N, C-alpha and C positions, 0 to 999 in steps of 0.2 A: 519827571525827570530823567535825561535821556540813560539808555544801559549802560554800563562802563565800557570800554574798546578794548579787545580786547589783544596784549601786541604780538603775541602768537595765535597761528590758524593750529587750531582745535586738533587730533589726532583723527585719519578716516575711519569709519567704523566699515567692519565685514561688509555691508551690503550697501556702502557707497563707496564712489568716487574718491581718491582723494583732493578735497577743491570743490567746492562749492558749483563751478562753473567746468568741471574738466569735460564732460563730452559736449558742450556748448565749443571750447576748446578744439576736441576733435574735428569736431563737426567743421569746424571753420577750417582746420588748416588743412581734413581732405578735399573741402568743397577749392582752396587754393592748389593745390596739387592735381585735381582733376584733370585742367585743360593744358599743365605744365610740362615741356618735352626739354628743359635743362637737365644736365645732367647729372644724377646722379639722382633723379625722381623718385627712380624706384625704391634704393634706398631707404629715403623717408618714407616712402608708400609702409613699406613691411613695418620702421621702425611701429609708423601709427596702427598697421592693421593687428598688428602682434598685442597693441595697447587695447585693440577693441576688442580681439577674439578672447585675452587674458580677463576682462571684464565679461565677458560675455560666460565666459566659465564657470565663472564664481557665483551667477545669477546678477550681477545688474542689466537692470535693460537698458541697451545699446541699441534697440527697435528705429530708433528718430534719427540714426547714422545710415538708415538702408539707401536713400537714394547717393549720398555722398559715397557710399561704397562701391557699389552699380558705376558707377561714374571714372571710380578711380580702376576699375575693372577690364579697361581697355588699356590691356599691355599685354607685353609674349612673355613674360616671366612664369613663370610655370608656379613657384613658391606662392608670389601673391594671388595667381588666377587660383590655388588652393584653396587657400586664407579666404580667398573671397566669396566661393562656394560652398565653402563650411559656414559661413556667415548668415548667407541667404536658406540655405537648408535649414536652419535650427527658426527662420524668422519666418519665413514663405507661409507657412500655414494659418497663423496666429496674425499675418498680414495680407489676408491673399491679394485690398488691390495693389499694394507696393511689390507685391511678387510679380504679377505684371510688365513693370519694369524691365525685371531678367528675362524675360521670355526673348527678346532681341539678343542681347547679348551673346545669349546660352545657345540660341540657335547656331548665332552667328561661328561663335567657338565649335560646333558643331560639326562645322564642314574647314576645320581647319589644316594645318600639310601636317602640324604633330597631332602622332597617333594619341602621348598622352593626353593633349587637350581636348582630342574630340570623345576621347573617351572618360575625360571626367569630366567635362559639359555635358556628357548625357547622360550622366549615372550623376548630377547636380539637378537635373530637370528632369530626370525621372524620380529624384525626391524631393518636389516638393509640392505635393500632398494636397495639392488645389485641386477640386474637380471642377473650378470654373476653365483653366487650364488646358484639358485634357487634350482637348483636338491639338493642341499645340506639341502631343508628343509624339501623334501616330505618324507623321510623318520624319522625324529623328530615331526613333526607333526602326522605322522597316531601311533604313540604309546602313544605320547602324548594324544591323543584322546581316545584313550582305558586305560591310566592312572587311576590306581585304586584311587588315590586322587583326591578330587574333586578340587582341587585350581591347578593343572598341567592339565585337562579337563576343565574347565574357559578358561586359561590363550589358550588353541591349540582352542579353540571355535572360539575365536578373531583371532589368528593365522591365520586361515585359512581366515578369511576375507583380513587381511594382503596380506598373499601370490596370494589371486585374483587380489587384487591391481597391484603388482607386475607385475604379470604373468599369465592373467585368466585362456589363455589353460590348463595351468599346473596343475591347482588349478581343471577344470572339469573334466580333465582327469585322475586327482588322485584320482574322483570319491569323494573330499569330502563335498560336496553338500549331497549326501547320506547318506554319515556318519552322518553330523550334524542330518539329521530327523529324522536316528532311534536313535542319541544319546537325543534329545529332546524330543520323545516322551517316553522314557525309564530311563533316567537319573532321581536316585532320591533327587540330588540335585538343588534348583530351580533356582539359578544363572547360575549353569552350561544350564539349559534349555532355562534360556531367556536370553541369550549370543547364542545359536544354532541360536532361533529365530530372534535375529538383525540382525544376518550375513546372516541367508539364506533372508530374509527381501531384505537383500541390495544385494546380490547376482543375488536374481531373477530377481529383479527390474533392473537390469542394463542387463543382461542377456535376460529378454523377448522381446527388441526390435529387435533383431537380430536371434534370435529362437524358434519355436514355443512348440516345450518339454520346454522351458524356461518358457516361458506362461503359457502351462499346471502345471508346478510345483510351478507357482507360485500361478495361483490358488486353487493349493492342500492344500496351507497352509489354506487358505477360507475354506476346505471340515470342515463339521457337527464333525465328529469326534476330526480333531486336535484342532478347536476351544470349545468345550466342553469342552477337554483334557484339556489346559488351563482355561480355565474358572475354572473349580472345585479346580486348585490345586493356583489359584490366591491371593491367600491368603499367602502363603509361598512364596510368589516372597517382592523384595526390592520394594520401592516407584518406581524407575524409570525401572524398569521393571515391573509393575504394568501398568502404564502408556502405556508402550509398547502392551500387552497384550488387554486393553482398544481401542487405539487407533488401534489397527491391526481389533478387531472385528466391530468395527463402520463401516467397509467394508464390515462387512457377510449381505447375504440377507436371512434372516429367511422363513423361508416354510409355515407359517402358522403365525395367530394371536398368539394360545396360545405356540407356539415356544419363539414368543417377552417377554410375559408374564414370560416364565421359565427363559429367562433372566434376564430380568428385577428384580425379586421376590429373585434372587441369587448374583446379585448386590446391592441390597438394601443398606446392612451396609457398603459401598466403600463411600456412598455419608457424612457420619458421620466419614470418615477417616480427620485427624490432617493433613494432606499434601491436600494443595490447589491445585499442579498439579493433583492427583487424583481424586479427587472430581469435578474437572472439567474436565476429560477424561471422568469419569464416566455421569458427563449430557451431556457430545455431544454424546456418546452411546443413552443413553434414548430418546433424543432429534431424530438423528437422525434413531433409530427404529420405533418412533412413528410417522413420519410424513405423512403417509399414512391415519393415525387411531387419525382424529379430535378429539374425544371426551376426548379417552387417554391422547391423545396433549396438552389435558389442563389438566388434573390430573395429568404429568408429571409437568408440570408447576409449579400448588402450591404444589410438593413434592419435587423438587431446590429449591424454594425462601426461603426459613429459612438455608438450610446450606451456599448457598452462601452470604446471610447476614450475615453470625456469621462470614464467611470468612475475611467480609470487615472489621469487628467491630475488629476481634481481630489480624489480619495478621498484617507485615511490612508494612508501603506506597508504597513501591513497590508490593506488593502480593495485597494492599489493591484496586492499582490503576487498577490491571492487569484484577482482578474480576470484578471492579467495569465496565471494558471494558463490560464484559459479561456480564452482567448485564443491561446495558444499552441497548445491541442489543436485549436482550432480551424483555426491557421496553419499545420499538420500534415497539414489534411486538406485543407486548397484553399488552399498559400499566393499561388495567384494570384491572388486577391480583395482581398488584403493588401498586395503588393506593391508599392503605392503608396504603403503608410501607410506607409513603414520609421521615416522624420523623430520619427513617435511614441516608438518604442524606444530613442533613442539615449537614454544615462546621464545623469540631471544629477547632479554634482559633488555636492549634497547628499541623495541618496539612497542607503540600506545595500545595506549590499552583495548581502544574497539577491534584492534587485531589479532591480540594475546586472547577477545574472548572470543571471537570467531574461531580460532584455533583449537581453541575446546571444545567447542561446538562440534567442530571435524575432528577430534581425538576422540571423542564418546561417539561420532558415529562410524568410523573404520575399527573399530572393537571388536573384536573376538578371539576365538579360543585360543589362536596361535601368540596374539600380538596385545593381551590382556597385561600380560606382567609387567612389559616392557613401559606400557602406556601408563596403568595404575604408579608404577614408581615413578615417572617421572611428573607426574598431577599431585603425588605429593611433597615431592617438593616446590609446586606453588603452593600450597596452603601456607608454608611461612614465607610469600611475598609479602614486601612490603606494600607492596599495593592492593589494600584491603578486599574490593571490591573482584581482581583477580583470585585473590586467595580463597573469598566466598564460592565464585565459579568452578573453579579446582574442586575444592570437596563438590561441588555438587557435582560435576562431572563423574567423581570415584559414584558416586551413588547409582546416575543412570544409568555407569557399568557397570555397578552389583545385581542392579533391576533384571538389569539381559541375559543373567545367567551365567556371566562368565568367571572364573576363576570367584564363587561368594568366598571361599574360609577365607582367601588372602585378604579379600577385601575386608571383609566386615573386622579382621585384627586390624587393620588401618585404621579401619574409621573410631574402632575403639581407643585404638594411641591418641587418638586428636583429640578426644574427651581430655586426656592427660596434659597438653601441651597449654592451659590454665590461660585462653587468650578468649578471651568473650565473645568476638563473630567466631572462631572456630567453634565452639561448645556449641552458639547459637544453630548453624548449618548443621551443623553433626546430628545436634537431634532431632532437627529437623528430618532427614537423614535415617539415623535410624528406627525411625519411626514406623517409616516407608517400608524399611526392609522385614522389621517385624511381622510388617500387613501382608508380606507375600513369603518372609519368610519365619513363619511362626517359632520351627525347631532351634533359632537362635533367641532366644528370647531368653534360659537361663544364663549365656553369657553375655548376654546384652543388659539386661535387669541386673547383674553384681556390678556391671561398672555406673551404671546410669544411677545408683544406687545411692555410691557417693558423690553426688552432685549435689553440692547444696541448689534447691531454690534460688535462695538470695542472691546468685549468683548470676541469675538465668533470665534479662533483663529484657528481649526481643520477643512479641505478641507470638510469633509464629511458634517460637523456640518455647515457651512455656507452657504455649497449648501442646504442643508433643509432648513435651514432659507431662503434662495432666493429665494425656491419652495416656502412657504408661504405668502413670502411678495408678489410675485405674482400671485396666487391663489385666494389667500385673500384679493389682494389690498382695493377690495369696504369695505369692514371691519374695515379694518388698516386705521386711519386716515395720520400714517405720514408711510405712503409705499414709496409714493413717493420722500419724504425728504433723507429718511434713503436710500433708491435706488441713489440719485445725491448724495449722501456723499462715498457712496462707488463706483462712477466712477470717482470721482473726485480723488480719492486713486485705480485708476484700475492700473499703473505702480507697485505701492509697490505690488499688487496681483500678487504672486508666482504660484499660480494652474491655471489650467486651466480649469480643471472644476465647479470651482468657478466663471469663468470668463466665461467661458458657460451659467451655469446657471443665470448666471447677465443679460446677454443679452436678455432670455427666458424673466425673472424677468421681467423688464424694457419694451419689447413689450408689454408683460400681460398687464400693469398695466396704458401705454397707451394706450390699446384701451377698457379698464374704464374708466379714468380720463385722455381725452386726454392733456386740457389745462394745467394741474398739471406737467406732464410728458414727455408734447414735447421738452423741450429743453435739459432733462436729456437723450430722445432716442437719439437726434443729437448726444451727443456725445459719448453715450456706443457704435452707428452703427461707426461714426469715430474713436475711440479707437479701435473697434475689428476688421475695416479694416486696422488698422495700426499693426495689431498686426502681432509678428511671429508666431505665434502656427498656422497651416493651419487649424485644425479644427474652433478656432477661428475664425477668417477669413473668411475661410468658411462661418459658419452661419451670420456672422455678412455680408456677400454679401447677403445670400440668405434674410436674412429678410427685407436689402434696397430694393431689385429687389422685392419680392412680396409684399412691401406698395407701391410701384411705379407703380408696375401693378395694385391692388382693393386691399383699406383697408377690405372690408368685406370679402375677400378669404383668405386675412393672415390673420381675424379671425377665420376663421373654419378650417384652418392651424394649429395656436398654440393652441388656446385654444376652442377647438370645446366643445360641453357639454360632459360629462364622467358621467362612471357609478362609484359604487364605487368597487374596487377589493375583491373578494371573497376568492379567494385561491391566498396566495404566493408561487413562486416556492420555492420545496424544491432542497438540495445541492444535495442531493447523487439522482439516479435513483433507481427505484424500481427493476432494476436485479441486480445492482449494490449491492444491500443493500441482496438478496438474497443467491449473489454469497459469501459473508462475511459469513452468516449465514452458507454455507456449508463449511467454511473454521476455525467452531467454535473450540477454543482451540487452537489458532495460534494467531503470531503475525497482522495476517491480523484483529484479533481483536480490538487489542491495536491501531493497526495505521486506520483503518476504511478503509482501501481499501483491494481490493484481491490482493491475495498474486503475481501475473503476474504482479502489480505497483510497487512492491518496489523487483524482487527476478530474477534471471535467473542463471536457475543453469546450462546454457549448456556453459557461458560463458559472462564474464562480460564485460562492455564497461564503456566508459565517459560519457556517456549520460543519464539521468535518466526522468523518465515520474512522472510526481506527480499526474494524474488523471485517465482515463481512459484510456489508451493505457499501464500505466506501465514501469518499469525503464526496457526497453528492448538496451541491449546491439549490437552497432552499428559495422555491420561486412562490411569495405570498397572494392566495388569487381571494379571499377577503377576510375578513375579522373570526366569521365562524367557522371558517374551518382549517384543520390543518395542511401548513403551505404544502403542495405538490413539491419534489425534485426532481432534478431531471436525471437519469441514471445514461450510463454510458453507453453507447448503442453497439460499441464497438466487440462486446462478448461475442465468446468462439460458437455460442449456440443463436448466434443473431447471424453469423456471418456464412454469407454460401462460395463456398470453393468453386474457383475458376479450372476448367479442365481445356487445355491447348489441343487444337487440331493438329496445326502446322508441324511437320519435320521438315532436318534437319542433321545437316553433324557439326560435330564439337568438334575439334582435334584434340588429342591424347598428348599426354607426354610419351616419352620413353620408357617403357616400363610400367606400369598401370598401381598403385597401390594398393586399388579395392581389385577386387574380382567376387567371384563368387561366392556365399557364404562354408564354410570348411565347419564350422558346430555352432550348436546354440549359444544361446545366455541362462546364460543358466537367471478384574474389577470385584469389584464387593458383589458376593450375590446380592440379590433385591432379598428384603428380610418381610415376608409378607406379613400386616396387622392380626396381631393374636385376637380371635374373634372372641369377645367377650363373655362368660355363661351365663343365662336367661334367669337364675335364681338374684336373689336378694344376697347383695352380700354381709357379713359378720365382719364391720369394721372390729378393726383390731383398738383394744384401749392403748394397748403399748405404741402405737404406734402417732397417738390422738394423745397418749403424755406424753413424748418424745419432740411433736412439734410445737406443740400448746398454741395454737398462733388463735385459737379462738373462730378460726374458720369452722362454717359450717358442715354439716359430713352430706359426701355427695347421694342423692336421693336416687333410688332406686331406677333401675329403666325399665321404661314401661315397655309393656307386650307393641312389639311391631305393630305398626299398621299395615292392612292390606295395601299391595302396590297399586298406586293410581299413574295413569298418562301420562308425562311428561309433558307438562304445558310449552306452550310454542314459541321457540326462539323471538326473541325482540333486544333488538339493537337499540344501545344509547344515540340516539339523534347526533350530538354534538361531542365523541368522544375527545382525548384531546392524550398524544400520544409522544412525547419528543424523541431524535433521530435517535440520539443516545440509550435510552432504555427501549425502545425498537431495534436496534443493533444488538444489544443484549440479549435481547428476547432472541432473538434470531437465530442467535448462534449459541442458546441452549438448548432452547425446548426440540427435541423431537420431533420429524416431519408424525402428523396426527391422520392425516389421508394426501392420498396423490391419483389426481386423477384426470382424462383427456375427455374433450367433449369436441360440439360441434356449433357454429356458429352460424346464424342466420345470413343469404346471401346481404338482404339490407343492413345488418348489422355492419358487413364486413367491408360492404362500400361506405357506410358513415364514418368507417374511422381513419380519418386522414390525418392527425394528428393524436398523441395523448390527449392533450385537453377535452375533446369532444368527450370521452370517455368519461375523464375522471368528473366531469361533470355531473354525467349519468349515475354515476354511483354511488356519489354522494348522496345524489336525492335518495337510495334505498341504505343512507348510513352507514353506508361503505369508503369512509377515506384514502385519499391516496398519498403515500412520502413519498415515494420515489417514483418516477414515470422517465422511458426513453424509450429510442430507436427512431425510426421513417417504416416506412411504406414498402417493403409487407412485413417485415417484421418490428414488431413491440418486446416490452418486457416493462410492465408493473411490478410495484408493492404496494399490496393495499392493508390495512388493517379496519378493522370493527372492536366496538366492545361490548359487552350485555348489559343489558339494562336490569339489572337486580340489583342485590349485594353483593355477591361475589365480584363485578364487575371485573368481570373475566375479559382477557381481550380475544383477538384471532388475528393472528398473520398470515399474509396469501402473498407470496409468487405467482404469476399469472404471467405467463406468453403466448403472445396471440401470431399469428402467421395470418393475414387475408387475403393471400395468395390460395391459399390449402383450407383457410377456412376453420384452421383447427386451433381450439386454445388448452394449454397444459398448464394445471394450477396445483400448488405443494400448499399445502395449509399445515400452521403447528398453532397449537391453541393451547392456554393455559389453564384450562379445563376441556382435556382429551373426549371426555363423553360426550359433548356438546358439538365436536367438528363434526359428524355427517350432518347435522340438523342445520350447520352453517354453510356448510356445501352447498346446499341444496337449495337456500336463499342466494346465496352467492351466486350459485350458476345460473337460477331462476332473473335475479336481475342482471345478468349479462346476458343471455339470452333474449331479453327484451330490450335489448339497448337496436337502436334504430327501428324500431318496429311503430314507434308515438311521431 
């Protein structure tokens, strides 16, 4: 039976044209109009072209209309030609055979009398991206570079870069880069000059890795005549082009200080530019030019402060955040210069949260003796903000200022007032800060504990806050009358506590309380150790067992281990190392400042992989080499320690503005201590029966320590042949472990000659059970991150950063190890393997 006929057509789907034969109808109508010269033909073509472009835009395949679209392009209507060029550019790469049909009419249009059509045709011709058609691009590009119209030349200069990406050899053989340089130095149109500079920078930077001549050409772009020529014309350029020129000049090395002053005075008015990108590019240039001149560097800070603060207050929230990020970086380097401008960093109600958070960090950074009272008063207002994350950040900011030893008396009083606000998140943040304050200022314990003791543990739910409260209950149990009973109630609810961190702190707090108030805490300690030993979390179980055996051995030893005399913490660790901060400063006016991490941590220009590094190693893509080996990663080779500075020898003069703003300098810029493990007595301990009765767990008593055997030479270091270490763990270890060993060594001439790419060394080191997790660079500079693992029960890891310069045959190595005692043995093994490279 035949299917029923529908009287109405179904509605079109989003991925199909309305009607089954719509594309066929379009094809027929286009073919009929292709050879028509009747009046109104162009209007009809426009309507059909609009339909074709709309279908193409929403993803419908209309490539079958290619021939008809090309035939209909024979018209003088610019709008029709634009739509046809758009269609051809979209489908040419996927249909290279059909793209050949467009060559004739595009080449013809490249010779049209209308410069607009010539430019559009040349742009479309260069956008075909078909390798087989490269030979047809050379002639029109050469003519376009010599065209009398600036728009055509502007298109042609970018077309050269497109040709280079399609076929680099064709572009170089046609001598287009030299033509671009000549046009750049002689063309009257500023946009043409800017396009030439952009194309040349990209071409020579890509060619420099394979050609010494290209390296020389790249350096020639930074020669004195070229730099001064571009600076003299900078006011003619668009904002984008000005940023391009300023970024290029920031890599220029002036010959003397007078040249630095000339450049800075010439660009002084760029600091008042309305565009934030131009201002930041100018700031970057000024800072980099004066890095070696401390006094002038301070003058630059004073000069750039006002323009940046103006941008913060007048721009959009997004621009304010970008500028604030750069100001934050400058404040961290010279906070005293911005201390009088702290009111610019007050939060406004209408600002988004990300701007407010950054402003809070700025207020913390600029706080000093003269402005702390006003800043803390403002921050305390934010503690009642309806935006809970901002309220939390403001409380943390108050605590950070207190830890900087500014107006501690008033700040402690304010923090204690926060505890009376009866808001859970305020109480939680304040407890964490009070704990840190007591570690640095033990003299405030009496006032703090008096308030903290009134807080019910039932009202504190956040793990970090509860852990801070437990620390205070244990540390100051002799001053808090209810401490044993509060701890006992928490132990009774042990199974309801889901945080392992809290359970660990609870064990320690109970033991400290027992050591100071044994009668009241004896029962609670036994219950806590019993609950800890039955805990499913490994760390909690191990700590409970450790405390049990320590108490069973000797209570006095347990006291020396768990509750030794402590000194006040003088300095809390910073989150970022000075090396990271300096590298971020070197990448001023880039996303590195906004992300607050160097570019190698979140980019990889050569290859992108599924893994990301969020800390020191960066986002390095994984390159799998074999199933048995941990994949190597490409390391970005543009680190400052891998770059070679370029010196310029040519001399020229740059005209300066009337009245120099910069002159010769007139003035100058201005933890808890480690506790050694107590040595256990050599006699057999007398186990206290009181402790046995207290615990009642039926565990065997700790055996008497055996006499120490005579020392024997350490066994030779053996490495695991197939270690496994994921990037996240490597990254975390690298950021946490201290440097165990740092040394330089020489490589053999055969080894340096054999090191032509990172991969050849990776395979060699893998043969010695040393794996590479990240690598990068090119001759003569390479950078590697290696790791290895001990082949014993400890399975501890060794991490290595290795910098190799083949021209000097030198290798610099930094070793970080889980077991620092084995670092020297591993370093010897590593250098032995490295010195053997290229000899076999």
